PLY file of the C-alpha trace (Angstrom):
ply
format ascii 1.0
element vertex 106
property float x
property float y
property float z
element edge 105
property int vertex1
property int vertex2
end_header
24.32 -0.56 -19.47
20.64 -1.42 -20.06
20.01 -1.59 -16.30
21.56 1.85 -15.82
19.47 3.32 -18.64
16.27 1.71 -17.26
17.01 2.96 -13.75
17.84 6.38 -15.16
14.58 6.56 -17.08
12.71 5.55 -13.95
14.37 8.28 -11.91
13.53 10.83 -14.58
9.89 9.76 -14.55
9.78 9.90 -10.76
11.41 13.33 -10.77
8.78 14.67 -13.16
5.99 13.09 -11.08
7.21 14.57 -7.80
7.68 18.33 -8.18
9.92 19.80 -5.52
11.42 16.42 -4.63
15.02 16.53 -3.54
17.32 15.59 -6.38
21.03 15.39 -6.98
22.93 15.46 -10.20
24.30 12.19 -11.50
28.03 11.55 -11.71
29.83 13.23 -14.58
29.25 11.45 -17.85
25.84 10.01 -16.95
23.68 11.56 -19.64
20.64 10.64 -21.69
20.46 12.46 -25.00
22.78 15.12 -23.59
20.78 15.75 -20.41
22.09 14.83 -16.94
20.39 12.03 -15.04
18.70 13.15 -11.82
18.44 10.68 -8.95
15.37 11.05 -6.76
15.63 7.93 -4.62
18.79 6.24 -3.41
19.57 2.76 -4.71
17.42 0.05 -3.08
15.02 2.60 -1.55
11.96 0.68 -2.79
11.69 -2.66 -0.97
11.02 -5.77 -3.05
8.36 -8.26 -1.99
10.22 -11.39 -0.90
8.42 -14.73 -0.43
4.90 -13.46 -1.24
1.83 -15.20 0.10
-1.25 -15.87 -2.00
-4.95 -16.18 -1.29
-7.83 -17.50 -3.35
-9.64 -15.21 -5.79
-12.61 -15.16 -3.42
-10.45 -13.98 -0.52
-8.72 -11.37 -2.71
-11.95 -10.00 -4.18
-12.64 -7.43 -1.40
-9.17 -5.95 -1.90
-9.10 -5.71 -5.71
-11.01 -3.31 -7.94
-13.01 -4.95 -10.76
-10.63 -3.34 -13.28
-7.43 -4.15 -11.33
-4.57 -5.15 -13.58
-2.62 -8.24 -12.61
0.29 -10.17 -14.07
-0.50 -13.87 -14.16
1.94 -16.75 -13.91
0.65 -20.33 -14.21
2.39 -22.68 -11.77
1.05 -26.12 -12.68
-2.60 -26.52 -11.70
-3.20 -22.95 -10.55
-2.15 -19.46 -11.59
-0.50 -16.81 -9.48
-1.68 -13.23 -9.91
0.58 -10.32 -9.04
-1.26 -7.04 -8.52
-0.07 -4.19 -10.75
-0.91 -1.82 -7.88
1.49 -3.71 -5.59
4.12 -3.83 -8.34
3.80 -0.06 -8.78
4.75 0.32 -5.13
7.41 -2.39 -4.84
8.59 -2.93 -8.45
9.94 -6.43 -7.81
8.52 -9.66 -6.40
11.03 -12.41 -5.62
9.08 -15.66 -5.68
9.63 -19.41 -6.03
7.52 -21.42 -8.48
7.85 -25.19 -8.64
11.14 -24.94 -6.73
12.66 -22.40 -9.12
13.33 -18.74 -8.31
11.21 -16.26 -10.28
11.43 -12.48 -10.43
8.28 -10.57 -11.35
8.79 -6.92 -12.22
6.71 -4.09 -13.55
0 1
1 2
2 3
3 4
4 5
5 6
6 7
7 8
8 9
9 10
10 11
11 12
12 13
13 14
14 15
15 16
16 17
17 18
18 19
19 20
20 21
21 22
22 23
23 24
24 25
25 26
26 27
27 28
28 29
29 30
30 31
31 32
32 33
33 34
34 35
35 36
36 37
37 38
38 39
39 40
40 41
41 42
42 43
43 44
44 45
45 46
46 47
47 48
48 49
49 50
50 51
51 52
52 53
53 54
54 55
55 56
56 57
57 58
58 59
59 60
60 61
61 62
62 63
63 64
64 65
65 66
66 67
67 68
68 69
69 70
70 71
71 72
72 73
73 74
74 75
75 76
76 77
77 78
78 79
79 80
80 81
81 82
82 83
83 84
84 85
85 86
86 87
87 88
88 89
89 90
90 91
91 92
92 93
93 94
94 95
95 96
96 97
97 98
98 99
99 100
100 101
101 102
102 103
103 104
104 105
């Protein structure tokens, strides 16, 4: 249920951010506080980043603003940084850290 509510809230935010976007009404019974849920994008329309590659901070510097937000994940001796800008556009990064699968989401 929480996943449906989260996805529903996301679609409502996207609908308000994209005036005139094509929408369809949700199935009967899908309501938030009495209002129908509007779906803007079909399921899985935003591609996840699978098996990301990383570069050093020096190499990344030309591509990041000084105030760029990142999510950081230490992986032993180094830290991985996931750009909030990229997460805004992909929402999910499927990664592997020290042999274990990790999902980074925004």
